[in-house]
LONU-133174 format. One record per atom (N, C-alpha, C): residue in three letters; x, z, y. Coordinates in pm, whole numbers, padded with zeros to 5 digits, always signed. Atoms other than C-alpha are relative to their C-alpha. Layout:
! residues N
alaXZY...
***
This chain:
! residues 85
met+00129+00019+00062met-02992+00742-06142met-00050+00086+00126gly+00038-00085-00063gly-03222+00919-05920gly-00102-00113+00127val+00052+00095-00087val-03403+00834-05579val+00046+00002+00126ser-00073-00044-00124ser-03205+00766-05245ser-00027-00014+00121ile+00050-00049-00101ile-03213+00901-04932ile-00140-00114+00103gly+00076+00125-00045gly-03328+00528-04817gly-00150+00014-00012glu+00117+00042+00100glu-03607+00499-05066glu-00119+00103+00038val+00089-00112-00027val-03738+00858-04955val-00056-00009+00158thr+00056+00081-00143thr-03757+00776-04583thr-00082-00039+00018arg+00131+00132-00021arg-03970+00472-04628arg-00109+00080-00022val+00110-00050+00030val-04178+00656-04823val-00071+00141+00041val+00075-00105-00076val-04266+00972-04585val-00030-00091+00143ile+00076+00079-00092ile-04266+00716-04294ile-00141-00064-00038phe+00107+00071+00081phe-04506+00502-04496phe-00127+00076+00035cys+00135-00092-00044cys-04734+00815-04572cys-00058+00053+00170gly+00020-00042-00144gly-04713+00966-04216gly-00069-00135+00118val+00099+00083-00048val-04840+00633-04049val-00119-00002-00046met+00166-00018+00077met-05130+00614-04307met-00111+00067+00012phe+00062-00098-00043phe-05214+00933-04220phe-00059-00019+00104trp+00040+00007-00110trp-05255+00883-03872trp-00081-00139+00036leu+00103+00119-00033leu-05390+00543-03888leu-00171+00066-00045gly+00130-00054+00046gly-05639+00733-04097gly-00081+00116+00106val+00037-00110-00115val-05689+01011-03811val-00013-00092+00075phe+00038+00057-00126phe-05723+00723-03579phe-00094-00085-00023thr+00126+00148+00021thr-05983+00500-03789thr-00113+00170+00006val+00124-00105+00019val-06221+00863-03829val-00026+00015+00150ser+00029-00060-00137ser-06167+00974-03485ser-00082-00168+00037gly+00059+00093-00064gly-06238+00631-03348gly-00149-00060-00042ile+00164+00020+00065ile-06578+00631-03577ile-00046+00105+00064val+00065-00111-00052val-06679+00943-03431val-00024-00031+00101phe-00009+00026-00165phe-06595+00849-03062phe-00121-00064-00004leu+00087+00133-00072leu-06798+00536-03050leu-00103+00039-00070leu+00119+00028+00044leu-07045+00623-03283leu-00111+00132+00022ala+00056-00131-00023ala-07144+01013-03265ala+00061+00101+00162pro-00084-00069-00168pro-06955+01080-02866pro-00131+00140+00012arg+00038-00094-00057arg-07218+01350-02822arg+00053+00168-00107ser-00039-00117+00082ser-07047+01605-03114ser+00133+00037+00094ile-00119-00028-00043ile-06747+01613-02891ile-00023+00136+00059pro+00017-00080-00072pro-06747+01949-02750pro-00030-00033+00157arg+00010+00008-00136arg-06859+02002-02404arg+00076+00077+00085thr-00100-00059+00019thr-06569+02198-02317thr+00090-00098+00118phe-00043+00114-00063phe-06412+01873-02194phe-00049-00055+00135arg+00016+00008-00051arg-06632+01836-02015arg-00050-00173+00103leu-00027+00096-00007leu-06632+01416-02006leu-00169-00023-00034ser+00115+00106-00005ser-06870+01161-01978ser-00025-00075-00156leu-00029+00076+00089leu-06958+00955-02272leu+00081-00147-00022leu-00102+00095+00051leu-06798+00670-02172leu+00147-00028+00018pro-00143+00008+00006pro-06443+00754-02149pro+00038+00070-00143val+00022-00033+00180val-06504+00911-02512val+00018-00099-00063arg+00029+00166+00089arg-06616+00563-02628arg+00069-00111+00008leu-00153+00126-00003leu-06328+00403-02454leu+00128+00040-00110phe-00057-00045+00098phe-06130+00644-02623phe+00014-00042-00138gly-00034+00037+00094gly-06220+00557-02937gly+00009-00170-00054leu-00056+00111-00005leu-06193+00185-02879leu+00121-00055+00003val-00201+00029-00015val-05825+00223-02806val+00035+00066-00127leu-00075-00064+00138leu-05760+00461-03139leu-00067-00188-00104leu+00011+00072+00086leu-05968+00189-03321leu+00105-00156+00011ser-00092+00119-00038ser-05786-00096-03145ser+00173-00031-00053val-00152-00038+00120val-05429+00060-03293val+00011-00056-00109val-00037+00011+00244val-05564+00057-03665val-00022-00152+00013val+00012+00146+00068val-05635-00336-03633val+00065-00049+00095leu-00185+00079+00003leu-05326-00412-03446leu+00116+00025-00107tyr-00118-00013+00143tyr-05158-00261-03748tyr-00026-00081-00103leu-00016+00092+00079leu-05329-00456-03930leu+00025-00112-00019leu-00011+00188-00010leu-05310-00776-03793leu+00160-00021-00008val-00144+00003-00038val-04917-00728-03754val+00010+00030-00169val-00022+00025+00140val-04925-00659-04145val-00031-00086-00085leu+00062+00071+00028leu-05125-00906-04227leu+00087-00201+00011val-00044+00166-00059val-04947-01228-04004val+00153+00027-00003arg-00196-00109+00002arg-04542-01015-04011arg+00022-00065-00137lys-00021+00043+00146lys-04384-01197-04359lys+00134+00038+00026ala-00125-00077-00016ala-04049-01066-04238ala+00020+00115-00023pro-00046-00138+00002pro-03883-00714-04330pro-00024+00032+00162leu-00028-00130-00143leu-03911-00439-04008leu+00140+00008-00016his-00109-00064+00034his-03560-00382-03918his+00012+00090+00121ser-00041-00091-00125ser-03388-00098-03719ser+00121-00005+00014glu-00146+00035-00017glu-03027-00050-03657glu+00087-00018-00118asp-00076-00032+00138asp-02913+00080-04040asp-00108-00069-00113ala+00036+00044+00152ala-03182-00030-04252ala-00143-00114+00014ser+00085+00109+00024ser-03451-00297-04332ser-00115+00047-00074ser+00106-00077+00093ser-03794-00194-04469ser-00105-00160-00039pro+00128+00131+00019pro-04072-00504-04619pro-00127+00060+00063cys+00104-00029-00084cys-04411-00478-04425cys-00104+00063-00130pro+00111+00000+00147pro-04699-00315-04680pro-00097-00096-00014arg+00148+00132+00093arg-04935-00576-04893arg-00090+00094-00030
***
């Protein structure tokens, strides 16, 4: 009885991936829609900030496409994990 190390590992990885997808989503939206709120200390024009926002949102969209299209579990050297649904 109890939870195996593999199950705990899958939960931790899932939570980490979801956290970073959330950070990428919020950051990408802010960088695209409100780039003027970025501190002036970076001395960036609006174009690189907006492009970075687009890259962040592209990572999120790519992850969502992989999850929707891929049916087989993800495999590593000694473990496999089904794609989230």
